[in-house]
N, C-alpha and C positions, 0 to 999 in steps of 0.2 A: 220549605219556604217560597211559600203563593205569592204572589204579587202583592194582594193585599195588604202583605204585611211591610211593604213599604212606607203604607201612609198611617201610623198609629200615635205618634205625637198627642194628638188631643185626648185620647183612651190611655196616656202612661202612667197616671196617676192613680189609677181606679179602683187597683185592688190593694190599698193599704190598710195592711192587717195592726193589730191592737199589739203594742207590744207584749209580750208571754203571750201569744197566739200561740199554738199547735203550729208547726209551718207546714205548707203544703208538699211542700218538696225538699229532699236534702241530698247531701252527697251519699250514696252508698255505694263510693269505694274508702270511706276513710278507715281509720284507723278504731279497736275499742277505744284509746286515748281518747281519742279525736273525739266520739261518740259520748264519752265520757266529762270529756271537758266541757261541750254542746252541752250538756243537758246542766249541771253543774252539780250540787249534792244527789244523793242515792239514797233516797230513805230506805232501811231494810222491809222486804214484808213483815207483817204484823199477823198476818191470818193465812190457815191455809186449810183448803175444803178438799176431800176425800172423796168421789163418788164410783162407785160402781157401774159400769156402764154393758148394758145387753143391748145388742141390734138384734131383733130378731123380724125375719124376712119370708114372706110365704115360703115353704116348701124347706126351708133351708135351717139348720141347727142352728141354735140361738147362739151368739158369741159375747162372751162376757169377757173385759178388760176394764180397768181402772185408769180416770183421769185427774190430776191434781191440781187444782188451781192455786197458786200463790200469790198473792195478794198485797199490794203495795200501795201507797198513799198515791201515788201516778206511773205505776207498772202494773206488771203480772208475766208471769211466769206459766204456761201452761203446759201440761208433760199428760202423755196419752203414746201407747203403743210404740215405746221407746224412741218419740220424739218430743222437742223439747223446745215452745216456742215465745220467747219474750215478748211482750206485747209494749212498749214505751210508749206511751200516750205524749208526756212532754214532747218526744223527738217528731210524733207523729212513724215510727219506723218501727216494723215486726224485722226480728232477728231467729232465724232457726240455726239452735247452737248447737255444738259437736265437742269432741273432747278440749280439741283446743286450737277449735278455729268457728266460723259461723260465715253464714251470708244473709243477707240481709234486702228487704222490701220494703217499699213504701207502705206504712200505714196503711193507707187507704184502699191498697191493691185489690184485695177482697172485696171490701166494700161497692170499688168501681164496678169488678166485673158485676157483683148481686143484682146493681141497679141497670147497668146496660142490658144484662142478659133479663130484666123484667121489664123492660122498656122493649124488647123483644120478640116477647111473646106475649105483652098487652098487643102490639101490634099486628102478630101471628094470627090471634085470638079474633082480633077482629075481621080478619081474612077470612077464617073457618066461617064467623061469624056470617058472613055475608055469602057464603055457598052452601050454607044451613047444616053445615058442621059442627055447632055450636059444642057439641057432649066430645070432640076430642081432648079440645083442653078450657080448665076451667083456672079463673083468678082462685077458684080455695087451691088447689094443686102447686100451684105457681109461690103462692101468698106462704106455704107452709115449705115449699123446696129451697126455697130464695132465703126465706124469712124476713121480709120486707113489701110494704105494698107500696106505689107510686101515689105521691100526694096531692090529692083531686083526683083523685083515678076514677071515674064511675064503673059501680060494680056491680052485675047483677045475683053475685052469689050472697048468699045471709047467714051472717056469723052469728051463731049463739055460746051464749054463756053460763051454764048451769053450775048448779054443786053435787057430785055424789054423794052417796050413802057414807064413806072412807071419808069425808070431808073432803074429796081432791077438787079442785074450780078445775072442770072440762070444757074445750072451747070446742065445737061442733062447727061445718061449714057444710050447706047447703046438705043437712042431713046425717052428715060424717065427721068423727072423731079426728082432728087436726091434733090434738094432745093435752096434756092437763100439766097438775100441779100439787104440790101439798107443800103448805106454808110449813117455814121453818121458825125459827127461833130467835131472838137478838137483834139486833141492828147490821146491816149488809154493809162494808166498807165500801165506800165511792166506785172503788175501780172494777170491782165485780161485775155492776152491770153493762160496761163495756165491753169484758170482758167474756162475759158468756154471748154477748151481742155477736161480736166477732170468731168465736169459736165453737161455740154451738148453734145452730139455726136453728129457731123456732115458729112457729105461725107469730105475723106480728102482732096479733091480739092475746096472745098466749104468752107473750115478752112483758108487754104493759100490765098486763094482770099479775105476772110473776114480781116485776119492776115494782109496781104500785102496793105490794103486800109489805116491803122495805126489809125484809129479812132474808137470809142464802134460803133458798127453795131446799124443805128436805126431800124432794124429789120432784119430778119434770118426766114429761115422756113428748116425744113429737111421733108426728103418724102423717107416713104418706105416703102415697097410693097411684100406681101408674099400670092401667087397664087392672088386670086380676091380680097384680103383684101389690101387696101391702108389707113397708118398712117400718117397723116401731126404734125409736130409739127412746130405749129408759135411762135415767141420771137417781141412783138412791145417794143419798151422803149417809156415808160411811164414820165421818169422822170431821170434825170442825175443830181446829186447830190451833192457839196462840203460838205465835215462835218469831223469830229474828232469821229470816233468811235473806243473806245479802243480794246486793245485786249483781248479775249472775254474769254479764258480760265482763268478764275481766282483761287488765290491758297484756295480759302475755297470749290473749285467743285472736287469729290470722282471722281478717277478713280474705274469702276467696270468692266476694260475688261477683269479680271482674272473669273469670272464666266463665262465665255464661257470656258474656257476649262472644268469646272465643265463635261459637256454636252461630249467635244472632247477628252475628258480621258477618262472619270467617276467618280465615289465616289470619291474625296478625290484631284481630281487635279488642284484645283483653289489654293489650302492650298501651294500644290506641285511647282505649278509655281510660287507664291509669295514668299515661303522659298527658291528656289534654285535660282531665282534671285537675292533677297537680301545674299544668301550666307549662311542663317540659317538652313539649311536640314541638316539634320544628323550630324548635329553638326559642320558643318561648309565645305564646299569643299576642298578637299585636295591638297596636296601639292606632289611634286615628293618625296623629303622625307618621309612624311609623309604615302603614299600610298605604298611606297617600304617596310616599318615598318608594314603594315597590313597585304601586301602580305608573309613579311618574317617569320612572328607569320603564318602565315597560311600555309605555306609549311612545319612549323615544326610537324604540327599536321593534316594537311587534305592537302596534297600536289596536287589533285583529284581538291578538291574545287577552290587551289589557280589556279590552270590552267586553269577552264572556266572561269577565269576574264583576261585571256591574250589578249581577241582582245580588252574590255573595256580598258585595262591599255594604249595601243597604243594611243586609240583615244581619254583619256585625257590627256595624257601625249606624243604628235609626236616627242617632243625632242627625246625621247629615243631611244640612237643607241649601239648596243648590238655588243661592238667592247673594246677597251678600257676601256669605262665605266663599272663601276661594278653596279648592280641592281639586285635586288633581280627577277627581270622579267628574266633577260639574262638567269640566270641560271635556272629557270622554262622553257625556251623555249628549251635549249641543252637537257632539258629530257621530253621532252614531251612523245614522242616518243619511249622513253624508257617504260613509264608509261601505253603503251599504252594495252599490255597484261593483266594486271591486272586491269586498269581502262579506259575503251576505252574512255568515253566519252569528256575528251577535247582534244582528237585527230579528236573524229566523229564530233565536233563542228567544227573544223579550217576547215575539210573535207568540209562540208556542207557550211561555210561562201566564201570556193574557188570554190565549184559548180556555187552558184548565179551568178558569171562570166559568165559562159558560155551557162548558164541557161541549166545544168544539172541534170533535174527533180529527176531521180531514184537514184544520188548519194544523193542529200540534203536530198531525203523523207527515205532512209537508213539512211544516218548518225543521223537524225532527230528518225528514230527509235532507232536506238541505244542507242542515249542521253534516249529518253523514259523509256528505259526498265533496266537503272541504277538509282544509287541513287540520278544522279544528276538531274533527270527529273523534276524539279522544279525550276533547273536554270535560271537569268533572263537575261542572256547574251545567252543561247538558245534561249530563249522567242523573243529577239530583233532579233537575227540571222534568224529563222525561220519564221519569220512576212518579212521579206526583201527576202526571197525565196517566200514565197508565192505571194507576188506582183509580181512578175512577171511568174506566172505562167500560165497556160493556164486551158480552162477548163477540159480537157481529166486528166491533170498531178494534179487537185484540186480533182476530184475524185479519183483516186490515195491515194491522200490523207487520205480521207474521209474512203476509203477501210482498209485504215492502222490506225485507229483510229487515227490520229494525229489531233492538234489542226488546223482548220482552221479562226479563227477569228483574222485576224489582229491588229483592233484596242485593242482590252483584251491584247494579245501579246506587241503589244506596252507597254502599262499603264503597264504591268506588268516589262515589262525590266525599265519605266523613275522611276515609284516608287523605286525599288531596286537600282539604280542608278544613281540619278537625275541630278550629275555635267558630265554626259558622255552628250559633243555636241552633237555628232551625232544622239544619241537615239533621241532628239527635230526634227532636220530636216527629219530622217525618219520618224517620226510620222505626221509631214508637208506633206509627199511625195505623201500617199495613197489619201487626200484631193486636192492636187495639180491635181493630175490623174482625179480627177472626177468632175476638174475644178471650183473645191471650193477653189479660190484661195486669197481668203481674211482668210480665216480659216489657209490656209497651212502658209502664210505669219505670220500671230500670233506664230506659232511654231519654222520658223526661225529668228523671232527677239528674242525671248528667249533664241535660242540657240547662239544669238550673243553677248545677255546682260547676259550671265551666268560668273560668277568671275573666268574664266580659261583663262588667258588671251593668254598663247602658244598654247592654244586649239582651242582658237578662231580664233587666229589668223593663224598656219598651218594645223589644220585639212581638210583632203582632200572634206569632206562634206561641210564644210561652205567656202570654196573657190572655190566649183561646183559653189554654189547659188550664191556666190559673183561673178561671171562670167558669168552668166547668166543674172541676174540682171545689169550688170556693161555693157554688150550689149545693152539690151534695153534700156536703160537709154542713153546709145550712138548714138540707130537706132530712137529714139524718142524725140527728144530733145524739142517739143511745151509742153510735161509734165511737163517742169521742166522750170524756171526761168533762166537764163544765170548763 
């Protein structure tokens, strides 16, 4: 709920995607029937590719298993080691299937992790290079382990492609093998390529050559090295079969994804997410009119309590314009400074939120002390804003927070804000951000998906926090088209 989210009207229409484009975000708590209805027709998978998979690691015995790819025009089912994963390219969702239930993730969750981790390794590589430790981290290893390189990035590693005596195409990087493949026969179905990209990680040059062959690979292998340990994963085609495998997400299967919010938010988190998306939390989502009536009534009895809700108000209703528009929030904003002498907490909340942008820890801590010494110390809006401030603090700043006797548990603060104001779309993206900072992108995207699924259409469209997420994800989708169907 950053304060910059209050001024986004000028860019509200920036991300208008063409009709039929794969959505960036979707409801993670929908039913199987709901997902099937959203995608429309579900053509059967007509191609099955069975691969023997052998993993060989230095000093260990080889491990052999089987991977099965069922490929449809716009979805694929990948089964290996007892796990079945449905990649739905039309919905941009991934489903892990069980006997009578499933969990679902944003279809870009794994890709976003790989991109962010690749950026992190690029940064770490530059730091190591600056201190003369270039050999500790190479582009070769990062590209092979994450299966991608960053567009426009300059690399000192040398990639070469040669042909082996057995007809295999061999990719080497800095003189070490990164992988190889042998071309198969026949034309591969279009959905095989994003399935391979998402489910089997290989050096980007190797993937490029495999795809350019146009045929399902007869075999392919990836090689990664960490110090003296080398890990090779090889796939050998056992059978390429025609068939008619039905779309595997059936209406009888239960969506159990909400259970993850019990851990991520805390006790009651699962039901909160379910009710917020369904629009049944707290009697239903507020409208501009009903929220105005709520604030108007509160202004009559406790203006300061209403003042503590000013930032959430603009986040839920970014269409608010305090000019010709007469809304209780406008009168509240005009009187905030005058209230400071007797009720300092509302203005302190604004000062704390503004201090987050330049990273002014001392101002933010002082403002939170003011709030905590007032009768509004339990304000969920203060909890949500202080959680954002804490995310920007360095260790020395956290020490100051502890010395001041202020809370430091970001998760608990954000849970408090979500429980009280579940229709504030920015609180959901805010709760996902610490997970993203910890590279837990599968979980972070769950929060982003919920934010976009809330029954607050104007906020979803125009809130700056959500626009920012769509910006990042749209750029990643543009830069890594191999992860998607055209």
